[in-house]
VEXDREN-2710 file (C-alpha; in Angstrom, 1 decimal):
% VEXDREN-2710
k/r/px/py/pz
1/MET/0.0/0.0/0.0
2/ALA/1.4/3.4/-0.9
3/ARG/2.2/5.6/2.1
4/LEU/3.4/9.0/3.1
5/ARG/6.2/8.4/5.6
6/VAL/6.4/10.8/8.5
7/GLY/9.2/10.9/11.0
8/ARG/9.6/12.9/14.1
9/THR/13.0/13.2/15.7
10/ASP/13.4/16.8/16.7
11/GLY/9.8/18.0/17.1
12/THR/9.2/18.5/13.4
13/ILE/7.3/16.6/10.8
14/SER/8.7/15.5/7.4
15/CYS/6.8/13.8/4.7
16/ARG/7.8/11.9/1.6
17/THR/5.3/11.2/-1.1
18/ILE/5.7/7.7/-2.5
19/SER/3.3/8.0/-5.4
20/GLU/4.2/10.5/-8.2
21/GLU/0.9/10.1/-10.0
22/ARG/-1.1/12.5/-7.8
23/LEU/0.4/15.5/-6.1
24/LYS/-1.5/16.8/-3.1
25/ARG/-1.6/20.0/-1.3
26/MET/0.1/19.4/2.1
27/VAL/0.6/21.8/4.9
28/LEU/3.2/20.7/7.5
29/TYR/3.3/22.5/10.9
30/SER/6.3/22.8/13.1
31/GLY/6.4/25.1/16.0
32/MET/4.9/28.4/14.8
33/SER/5.4/28.1/11.0
34/THR/3.7/26.4/8.1
35/ASP/4.9/25.2/4.7
36/ASN/2.5/24.9/1.9
37/ALA/3.0/22.6/-1.1
38/ALA/1.3/23.0/-4.4
39/ASN/-1.8/20.9/-5.1
40/SER/-2.7/19.2/-8.4
41/SER/-4.5/16.0/-9.2
42/GLY/-4.7/13.6/-12.1
43/GLY/-8.3/13.4/-13.3
44/ALA/-8.3/9.8/-14.4
45/ALA/-6.5/8.6/-11.2
46/ASN/-8.8/10.5/-8.9
47/GLU/-11.9/9.3/-10.7
48/SER/-10.8/5.7/-10.3
49/ALA/-9.9/6.3/-6.6
50/GLU/-13.3/7.9/-6.0
51/THR/-15.1/5.0/-7.6
52/ASP/-13.1/2.6/-5.4
53/GLU/-14.2/4.7/-2.4
54/ARG/-17.9/4.4/-3.4
55/HIS/-17.6/0.7/-3.8
56/LYS/-15.8/0.3/-0.5
57/ASN/-18.6/2.2/1.3
58/ALA/-21.3/0.1/-0.4
59/ARG/-19.7/-3.0/1.1
60/GLN/-19.8/-1.6/4.6
61/ASN/-22.5/-1.2/7.2
62/VAL/-23.2/1.4/10.0
63/VAL/-25.4/1.4/13.0
64/ALA/-28.6/3.5/12.6
65/VAL/-29.6/5.0/16.0
66/ASP/-32.2/7.3/17.6
67/GLY/-31.4/10.7/19.1
68/ASP/-30.1/9.0/22.3
69/ASP/-27.7/6.8/20.4
70/ASN/-29.8/3.7/20.9
71/GLU/-29.3/1.1/18.1
72/LEU/-32.2/0.8/15.7
73/GLU/-30.9/-1.3/12.9
74/ILE/-27.9/-2.0/10.7
75/VAL/-27.9/-0.1/7.4
76/ASN/-25.7/0.2/4.4
77/ARG/-23.0/2.9/4.8
78/LEU/-23.5/4.4/1.4
79/ASP/-27.3/4.5/1.8
80/ALA/-26.8/6.3/5.2
81/HIS/-25.0/9.1/3.4
82/MET/-27.3/9.6/0.4
83/GLY/-30.5/11.7/-0.1
84/ASP/-31.7/12.9/3.3
85/GLY/-29.4/10.5/5.1
86/ILE/-30.0/8.0/7.9
87/ARG/-29.0/9.0/11.4
88/HIS/-26.2/6.7/12.5
89/ARG/-23.4/6.2/15.1
90/ALA/-20.1/7.9/14.5
91/PHE/-17.0/9.2/16.3
92/THR/-14.3/11.8/16.0
93/ALA/-11.0/11.4/17.8
94/LEU/-8.9/14.4/18.8
95/ILE/-5.2/13.7/19.1
96/PHE/-3.0/15.9/21.2
97/ASP/0.7/16.1/22.1
98/GLU/2.0/16.9/25.6
99/ASP/2.1/20.6/24.8
100/ASP/-1.7/20.7/24.0
101/ASN/-1.2/20.9/20.2
102/ILE/-3.8/19.1/18.2
103/LEU/-3.0/16.9/15.3
104/LEU/-5.0/17.9/12.2
105/ALA/-5.2/15.5/9.3
106/GLN/-6.2/16.4/5.8
107/ARG/-8.8/14.1/4.3
108/SER/-7.7/12.5/1.1
109/PRO/-8.9/14.0/-2.2
110/THR/-10.4/10.6/-2.9
111/LYS/-12.9/10.9/-0.1
112/ARG/-16.5/11.3/-1.3
113/LEU/-17.5/13.7/1.4
114/TRP/-15.4/16.7/2.6
115/ASP/-12.4/15.7/0.6
116/THR/-9.3/17.8/1.3
117/TYR/-10.9/19.3/4.4
118/TRP/-8.9/19.2/7.7
119/ASP/-10.1/16.9/10.5
120/GLY/-9.0/16.8/14.0
121/THR/-7.8/14.0/13.9
122/VAL/-9.7/11.0/12.6
123/ALA/-13.4/10.3/12.2
124/SER/-15.3/7.2/11.2
125/HIS/-18.1/4.8/12.2
126/PRO/-17.9/1.9/14.6
127/GLU/-18.8/-1.4/13.0
128/PRO/-21.8/-3.3/14.4
129/GLY/-20.9/-4.7/17.8
130/GLN/-17.7/-2.6/18.0
131/SER/-17.2/0.0/20.8
132/GLN/-16.1/3.6/20.1
133/GLU/-12.8/2.9/21.7
134/GLU/-12.2/-0.2/19.6
135/ALA/-13.1/1.6/16.5
136/THR/-10.9/4.5/17.3
137/ARG/-7.8/2.3/17.9
138/GLN/-8.5/0.6/14.6
139/ARG/-8.7/3.8/12.6
140/LEU/-5.7/5.3/14.3
141/GLU/-3.6/2.4/13.1
142/GLU/-5.2/2.2/9.7
143/GLU/-5.0/5.9/8.8
144/LEU/-2.0/7.2/10.8
145/GLY/0.0/4.2/11.8
146/ILE/-0.5/5.1/15.5
147/SER/-0.3/2.0/17.7
148/PRO/-1.9/1.6/21.2
149/ASP/1.5/1.7/22.9
150/GLN/1.8/5.4/21.9
151/TYR/-1.0/6.5/24.3
152/ASP/-2.7/5.3/27.4
153/ASP/-5.5/7.8/28.0
154/LEU/-8.1/7.2/25.3
155/ARG/-11.5/8.2/26.6
156/VAL/-14.9/9.4/25.4
157/THR/-15.4/13.1/26.4
158/ASP/-18.6/14.3/24.6
159/LYS/-21.4/13.3/22.3
160/PHE/-23.6/15.3/20.0
161/GLU/-26.0/15.0/17.0
162/TYR/-25.5/17.0/13.9
163/LYS/-26.6/17.0/10.2
164/ARG/-24.7/18.6/7.4
165/TYR/-25.1/18.4/3.6
166/TYR/-22.2/18.2/1.2
167/PRO/-23.4/19.7/-2.2
168/GLN/-24.1/17.1/-4.9
169/GLU/-22.5/14.3/-3.0
170/GLY/-24.3/13.4/0.2
171/VAL/-25.0/14.1/3.8
172/GLU/-23.8/13.4/7.3
173/HIS/-26.5/12.8/9.9
174/GLU/-24.7/11.4/12.9
175/VAL/-24.7/11.0/16.7
176/CYS/-21.0/11.6/17.1
177/SER/-19.0/10.6/20.1
178/VAL/-15.8/12.6/20.8
179/LEU/-12.7/10.8/22.0
180/LYS/-9.4/12.3/23.1
181/LEU/-5.9/10.9/23.6
182/THR/-2.4/12.3/24.2
183/LEU/0.5/10.8/22.3
184/THR/3.6/10.1/24.3
185/ASP/5.3/9.0/21.1
186/LYS/4.5/11.2/18.1
187/SER/5.8/8.9/15.4
188/LEU/3.3/8.8/12.5
189/ASP/3.0/6.8/9.3
190/PRO/0.0/8.2/7.4
191/VAL/-1.6/6.2/4.7
192/GLU/-1.8/8.1/1.5
193/GLU/-5.2/6.8/0.4
194/GLU/-6.7/8.1/3.7
195/VAL/-4.6/11.2/4.6
196/GLY/-3.4/14.0/2.4
197/GLY/-1.3/15.8/5.0
198/VAL/-0.8/16.4/8.7
199/MET/-0.2/19.5/10.9
200/TRP/0.3/20.2/14.6
201/VAL/-1.6/23.3/15.7
202/PRO/-2.0/24.9/19.2
203/TYR/-5.5/23.9/20.1
204/GLU/-6.6/26.9/22.0
205/ARG/-5.2/29.3/19.4
206/LEU/-7.0/27.5/16.6
207/HIS/-10.3/28.0/18.5
208/GLU/-9.7/31.6/19.6
209/ASN/-8.2/32.9/16.3
210/PRO/-10.0/31.1/13.4
211/ARG/-9.0/33.9/11.0
212/TRP/-5.3/32.9/11.4
213/TYR/-6.2/29.5/10.0
214/ARG/-8.9/30.5/7.5
215/GLN/-6.9/28.9/4.7
216/LEU/-7.8/25.6/6.3
217/ARG/-11.2/24.2/5.6
218/LEU/-12.3/22.3/8.7
219/CYS/-14.7/19.4/8.8
220/PRO/-18.0/20.4/10.3
221/TRP/-18.0/17.7/12.9
222/PHE/-14.6/18.8/14.1
223/GLU/-15.7/22.5/14.3
224/ILE/-18.7/21.4/16.4
225/ALA/-16.6/19.3/18.7
226/MET/-14.0/22.1/19.2
227/ARG/-16.7/24.7/19.9
228/ARG/-18.3/22.5/22.5
229/ASP/-14.9/21.9/24.1
230/PHE/-14.5/25.5/24.9
231/GLU/-18.1/26.3/26.0
END
């Protein structure tokens, strides 16, 4: 599987793109500075990747829930995100370092919903019968190469319901749990098919000074989670 290798030895992040077929816009944050790389995409390659993403979603299921997050039934993941949507269970996991910087991850351009938006840090859906903690650990390894021995404080801190439409593509209607963890080892190994870039940002500054980061398009579920965190 093609990957973006990220190594941290002196508090900085460095990335190397394995695939030359599709360049992505990446913003890498170190201390108080950002570096922006140019973004371009190969139409045929992206179209194929987006088709694969649709087919993958069509093969997966999510848990439909009521407003109190009680399970109602198992539904197809793609169906849950089409039309007016089906309310379902989801999570977003916020990853911090020991200096209270949050790790933002840019969603891959191949994502059907909110592609190239910045998330804080991973978001997905637990599989039927899977706990939020189990699902989070799984996605951290699958998307960012983060193993359980790099943290010991994973916990659920909040839960909210929201509904947002993504023009011409679909909708998110989720009861979303918020999980947090702090990395004691910040080594990362992002998977290119899932993550377009990573960036460490001071969490409080991101919340209090959104204009400083207005070049970043943030995922709606992350914006809600962050706002509720500071209420």
